[in-house]
C-alpha positions in Angstrom: 38.3 -38.9 40.3 42.1 -38.2 40.4 44.5 -39.7 38.2 45.6 -41.8 41.2 42.2 -43.3 42.0 41.7 -43.9 38.4 44.7 -46.2 38.6 43.7 -47.8 41.8 40.3 -48.3 40.3 41.6 -50.1 37.6 43.5 -52.0 40.3 40.4 -53.2 42.0 41.6 -51.3 44.9 38.4 -48.7 45.0 35.1 -50.5 46.6 33.1 -48.5 43.9 33.7 -46.4 40.6 33.3 -43.1 40.4 32.2 -41.1 37.5 32.1 -37.2 36.9 30.1 -35.9 34.0 30.0 -32.3 32.6 27.4 -30.0 31.1 27.7 -28.0 28.1 25.8 -25.0 28.4 24.0 -23.2 25.2 25.0 -19.7 26.6 25.7 -18.0 23.3 23.5 -19.5 20.4 21.3 -22.6 19.9 23.2 -23.6 16.8 22.2 -27.7 16.4 25.9 -28.3 15.8 26.7 -28.4 19.7 24.5 -31.3 20.0 26.2 -33.0 17.0 29.6 -32.3 18.6 28.7 -32.7 22.2 27.3 -36.1 21.8 31.1 -37.5 20.9 32.3 -36.6 24.4 31.3 -39.6 26.8 31.5 -37.3 30.0 28.8 -34.5 28.3 26.5 -35.7 31.1 23.8 -32.9 29.8 22.9 -29.8 27.9 22.2 -26.7 29.8 20.1 -24.0 28.2 21.5 -20.3 28.7 21.4 -19.4 32.6 22.9 -16.3 34.3 23.2 -14.9 30.4 19.1 -15.5 30.3 17.2 -12.6 30.0 16.1 -11.1 32.9 19.2 -12.5 34.5 22.8 -10.8 34.2 23.4 -10.4 30.9 21.4 -11.0 27.8 21.2 -14.7 26.5 20.0 -16.0 23.2 16.0 -16.1 23.0 14.2 -19.3 23.2 10.8 -18.1 22.8 9.5 -16.1 19.7 6.9 -13.5 19.7 4.2 -15.8 20.1 5.5 -17.5 23.0 6.3 -20.4 21.1 9.7 -22.2 21.2 12.4 -21.1 18.4 12.9 -23.4 15.6 16.7 -24.2 16.8 16.1 -24.3 20.0 13.0 -27.5 19.1 16.0 -29.1 17.3 18.4 -29.1 19.9 15.6 -30.8 22.4 15.0 -33.5 19.4 18.8 -34.0 19.2 19.2 -34.7 22.5 16.3 -37.2 22.5 17.8 -38.9 19.5 21.3 -39.2 21.0 19.9 -39.6 24.6 21.8 -36.8 26.1 19.9 -35.2 29.0 18.5 -31.3 29.0 18.7 -29.1 31.8 16.6 -26.0 31.4 18.9 -23.6 33.3 17.2 -20.4 35.4 14.5 -19.8 32.9 10.9 -17.9 33.3 8.2 -20.1 34.4 6.5 -20.2 30.6 9.9 -20.8 29.1 10.2 -23.9 31.5 6.3 -24.9 30.2 7.4 -24.7 26.6 10.8 -26.8 27.1 8.5 -29.5 29.2 5.9 -29.7 26.5 8.8 -30.1 23.8 10.3 -33.0 26.0 7.1 -34.4 26.2 6.5 -34.7 22.4 10.1 -35.8 21.5 10.7 -38.3 24.0 13.8 -35.8 25.7 14.8 -36.8 29.2 14.8 -33.1 30.7 15.1 -31.7 34.3 13.6 -28.3 35.4 16.3 -26.4 36.8 15.5 -25.4 40.0 12.0 -26.5 39.6 11.2 -26.7 43.2 12.5 -23.9 44.4 10.5 -21.8 47.1 12.1 -18.4 46.7 10.2 -15.5 46.7 6.5 -18.0 46.7 4.7 -20.0 49.0 4.9 -23.7 49.4 1.4 -24.0 48.1 2.6 -21.9 44.7 5.6 -23.9 44.4 3.1 -27.2 44.6 1.3 -25.7 42.0 3.7 -25.4 39.8 5.1 -28.5 40.1 2.0 -30.4 39.7 1.3 -28.4 36.8 4.7 -29.2 35.2 5.4 -32.9 36.0 2.1 -33.8 33.9 4.4 -33.7 30.9 6.8 -36.4 32.2 9.8 -33.9 33.3 12.0 -34.4 36.5 12.0 -30.9 38.7 15.0 -30.3 40.8 14.8 -29.6 44.6 17.8 -27.8 45.6 18.4 -28.7 49.6 20.3 -25.6 50.5 17.0 -23.8 51.7 16.9 -26.3 54.1 20.4 -25.2 56.1 21.8 -21.4 56.6 24.2 -20.7 54.4 26.2 -18.4 52.3 23.6 -18.0 49.5 20.2 -18.0 51.9 21.6 -17.2 55.2 18.1 -17.1 56.5 16.0 -20.4 56.0 12.8 -22.5 56.9 13.5 -26.0 56.2 10.1 -27.2 56.4 9.1 -25.4 53.6 11.5 -28.0 51.3 10.5 -30.6 53.1 6.7 -29.9 53.4 6.6 -29.4 49.1 8.5 -32.7 49.0 5.5 -34.6 51.1 3.3 -32.7 48.7 4.6 -33.3 45.8 5.9 -37.1 46.4 9.2 -38.7 44.8 8.0 -39.4 41.1 9.3 -36.8 39.4 12.1 -35.3 42.2 15.8 -35.5 41.8 16.8 -33.9 45.1 20.5 -32.1 45.2 22.3 -30.0 47.2 23.0 -27.0 44.6 26.3 -27.0 47.0 30.0 -26.6 45.4 30.3 -22.7 45.9 33.5 -22.0 47.3 32.0 -20.2 50.4 29.5 -22.7 51.1 29.2 -26.1 52.8 30.8 -29.0 51.1 28.3 -30.8 49.3 28.8 -34.3 50.2 28.8 -33.4 53.9 25.8 -31.8 53.7 24.4 -34.3 51.3 24.4 -36.6 54.1 23.1 -34.3 56.7 19.9 -33.4 54.1 19.0 -36.8 54.1 19.2 -37.7 57.7 17.0 -34.7 57.9 14.5 -36.0 55.4 14.4 -39.3 57.5 13.8 -37.2 60.5 11.3 -35.4 58.9 9.2 -38.7 58.4 10.2 -38.9 54.5 10.0 -43.0 54.0 13.6 -44.7 52.7 12.2 -45.6 49.7 10.9 -42.1 48.8 14.4 -40.6 49.4 16.3 -43.3 47.4 14.0 -42.6 44.6 14.5 -39.0 44.6 18.4 -39.2 45.2 19.1 -42.6 43.3 16.6 -43.9 40.8 15.3 -40.8 39.2 19.0 -39.2 38.4 19.6 -42.8 37.1 16.8 -42.6 34.9 17.4 -39.0 34.2 20.9 -39.7 33.0 19.9 -42.6 31.0 22.0 -44.6 33.8 19.2 -47.3 34.0 19.3 -48.9 30.5 
């Protein structure tokens, strides 16, 4: 929101207020002081575990699992502090085993967690994605589903829109948070594409209430806005 829009909002000239939240990426360490400090800033919408710097991605980021496949102590402390301070967590581009470990910890601590790109069907079948989704949703976490795989774009020039739509139909709306994943400079405008993707879901036959759950109710719960 620009300064002029904030002024118009304060004068009552805007129909609705718009709050933009950011994330802090735990890219270089999992020192818990980052959580203590971040909670002091009201526009920190989530803590994001290392993503493009994660092992197996571009570069090398701090590991989250030890040699036995268990969450490292500093990671567990970060998750626990996020639960205490009611700050949402995004898993980042992690391996599926890492996501499962984080989801278990979120369930144990009561943290609000989003499995980043958890509903991705790139490189696997819809059935495999559904199997993974049903495996991880039992921990009470939210699964991010990106609509950019429903329309051709600079990242995914060849897509089958039915893959995402079939996934949504099979999974149901209870644990899904649907977004565009757009915003990149050479991709479609996220707001206009969001409107298109919602129309595609309606045309596909996904009930209006299910769509509302995935784009409004679940995000509000995840961000603690329903309080």
